[in-house]
N, C-alpha and C positions, 0 to 999 in steps of 0.2 A: 534438518528439513522442516521440523515442527515449528521453528521460529519464523520461517518464511510464510507458512500458512497463517500463523498468528498475525504477522504484519499485514498480510493481504486482507484478513478479516477486519482488523482494526482500521486499515485505510479505507476499506469499502464502507464500514459503519460510519466513519467520520464524514465521508463524502455524502452519504445519504442523509445524515443528520444535518449537515450544512446546507443541503439543497432544500430540505423540508422547512427548516427555520430560516426565513428569508434574510434575517439580519446576520446570519453566520456564514456568509458566502466564503469568507476567509477560511473557515473550517473545512468547507468542501474542497477548496484548493489544496489545503494541507493533506486532506484525505486522498485526493487524486495523486498528488506527488508521492505520498507514502506508498500507495498501491503500485504505482509505476516503478518506483525504486525497488520494492520488494519483488516485483515480477522480474525485473532485470537481474537482480541478484540471484533469484532462484533459477532463472534460465541459464545464467552464466556458470553457476555452480554445477548445474546438471550437465552442461556441455564440457566441463572440465577446465574452464578458464580460471576459476577460483578453486584452490585446494584448501581443505580444512586442516 
């Protein structure tokens, strides 16, 4: 579960950094995608769809 939180924090940080620096919109897109993927993985792992 700790790695999901780490991925969420990294994704959020990349998204914020990408939006702050106007030339790095691609970084914001990567951050948003990483945030969403980590959220979906965390949700599905909690619901029992993915077993470790």
